[in-house]
GUVEXFI-934838 format. One line per field, with one value per residue (C-alpha): residue in one letter; chain; x, y, z. Coordinates in pm, whole numbers. Last residue first. Layout:
resn <- (A,...)
chain <- (A,...)
x <- (X,...)
y <- (Y,...)
z <- (Z,...)
This chain:
resn <- (G,I,A,E,S,G,K,D,E,N,R,I,R,I,C,E,E,M,P,V,I,F,I,K,G,D,G,I,N,G,S,K,A,G,K,I,I,A,E,I,T,P,K,V,F,S,D,N,V,A,I,E,I,R,V,K,K,L,L,N,V,E,I,D,V,G,R,Y,S,E,S,Y,G,A,Q,Q,G,C,G,L,A,N,T,V,S,I,K,Y,I,E,N,K,Y,L,E,Q,K,V,E,N,L,K,H,P,Q,I,Y,A,I,I,L,K,M)
chain <- (A,A,A,A,A,A,A,A,A,A,A,A,A,A,A,A,A,A,A,A,A,A,A,A,A,A,A,A,A,A,A,A,A,A,A,A,A,A,A,A,A,A,A,A,A,A,A,A,A,A,A,A,A,A,A,A,A,A,A,A,A,A,A,A,A,A,A,A,A,A,A,A,A,A,A,A,A,A,A,A,A,A,A,A,A,A,A,A,A,A,A,A,A,A,A,A,A,A,A,A,A,A,A,A,A,A,A,A,A,A,A,A,A)
x <- (1229,1427,1221,1248,1632,1629,1312,959,793,456,445,795,994,1313,1677,1964,2339,2412,2757,2868,2959,3053,3032,3228,3129,3215,3410,3712,3596,3542,3174,3044,2722,2471,2704,2873,2553,2409,2727,2690,2328,2384,2696,2500,2178,2250,2361,2019,2007,1975,2031,2104,2180,2377,2376,2634,2662,3003,3171,3510,3377,3645,3476,3670,3507,3411,3043,3103,3411,3462,3722,3680,3631,3886,3765,3980,3719,3452,3110,2767,2455,2113,1924,1810,1663,1632,1378,1328,1620,1524,1840,1667,1539,1897,2007,1710,1790,2150,2035,1819,2073,2351,2272,2311,2675,2715,2798,2675,2567,2527,2397,2463,2263)
y <- (6979,7264,7482,7226,7237,7623,7811,7780,8106,7949,8046,8214,7909,8054,7904,8027,8022,7797,7642,7628,7304,7351,7082,7121,6990,6708,6938,6718,6368,6116,6078,6185,6372,6126,5924,6258,6440,6151,6096,6467,6450,6120,6306,6600,6468,6404,6774,6922,6994,7305,7214,7442,7307,7534,7392,7457,7619,7713,8047,8040,8055,8196,8321,8317,8494,8324,8328,8155,7979,7805,7804,7631,7668,7648,7300,7348,7599,7779,7948,7987,7924,7767,7739,7470,7460,7139,6987,6621,6431,6085,5907,5767,6087,6262,5963,6031,6434,6364,6144,6420,6686,6530,6683,7013,6935,6997,7299,7190,7432,7240,7478,7316,7302)
z <- (10993,10954,11187,11457,11459,11550,11552,11494,11404,11281,10921,10893,11006,11156,11128,11342,11337,11053,11024,10637,10453,10100,9836,9495,9137,8897,8667,8643,8589,8833,8754,9077,9106,9243,9492,9608,9676,9860,10087,10170,10270,10467,10664,10747,10853,11208,11242,11132,10760,10549,10172,9909,9549,9294,8927,8688,8345,8254,8265,8097,7719,7492,7168,6825,6557,6231,6290,6641,6704,7020,7305,7642,8030,8297,8417,8712,8819,8637,8708,8611,8812,8797,9124,9342,9703,9884,10138,10071,10248,10346,10235,9938,9837,9849,9603,9355,9379,9310,8993,8883,8918,8741,8400,8553,8661,9036,9278,9626,9937,10270,10548,10887,11192)
């Protein structure tokens, strides 16, 4: 089992979701996030004051998958989020020790679904 965490551009969320659904991956968690990487932010002027904006809006997607779904999940995220520009995002793959479904106490790969 793996936990896949992806940071993508907010406007790419629908495209990523569509690609995930095509690969039969339906269970995802999405949160708004702020961060910067190579983009390093930008400067703007607000009421005559220069402001440096270095935390940019991102979307964090978390998907717990069984090992057989790792590759299709990664491919779907890349296909949906890639524009070829700096700031497309990152994907992290973390081993997951255990998963427990609270409703009926299923464990492991059965709990992921």
